[in-house]
N, C-alpha and C positions, 0 to 999 in steps of 0.2 A: 713318687710326686706327685700323678692321682689326690693319694692320701694326706699330704702337704695341703697341698688344693682345701682341699674339708676341711682341714682345721682349720685355715682362717676363713677360710668362710661359711664357716658353722661357730654360731655364737658364742662368742665366754661365757654363758651363761647356759647355757643346753651341753645342762653335767654329762643326758644319759647317749646325745651323740657322738661328743664328743667320745666317750667313755666307743662307743660303739669302734669310733678309729682308730685309740688307741688296741682298744682286741684283734681288731687286724692285723695291725704291725704284729700285735705276736704269731697271729693265725701264722703270719707267709716272716715269719722268721725276724721280722728287725727287732728284737730284743729290747737296743739301749732306745734306742725310740716308742719304741711304746710304753719301757722307761720314763720317758722322758715327760710322754705326757698325761701317765698315772701319777711322779710328784706336782705337773700342775696343775692336776687336779683335783692333789692334792692339799696344796693349797691351802687352793679359793676355796673349797668345802671339803677342810680336813674331818671331819663328824658321819658320813656316807661313810651307810656302813659296805652298800656294794659297790666304793668305787676300794673302800677299804681288805677290801676283799678282795679288788683285782689287782689288787695294790702286792698286795701281802703274795699273791699267786705270782706273779710271774718272778716278785724278789725270791718263792722261793724257786720255780729253775732256772730263777740268773747263779742259785748256787747260796745266795744270803740268804740265811735261816734264819742267826739273832736277827738281822735289821728283820725280815719277814715275821718272827713268831711277836718284836715291840708292838708287831703294826697289831696285830691280831690277839696278840688278850686284851686288852682293853674293852676290844670291840668282846670278847666272850664272858667280859666278867660283868658287859652293859646286858651283854643279847644272847645270858643260858639254851637259850631254847634254840637257839636260830643253827641249824643243822648244818646250813653251807661252811 
């Protein structure tokens, strides 16, 4: 409940703050809610490498491998030296 309140309180343009909330949902095992948050962030800022990595990692955890790959391939092509 506190995380939901945080989501409503943190300004939509605070991508880092909202990404932190999504990661906390993920840590707590609330993967569907984390995915929902990351999908919203992806729509808001579709070309943000940090968000792409978070989203792809969660998709991987959810065994949605083709979707994770689809997220990562353009990032790898654009940033081949990005180790993560």
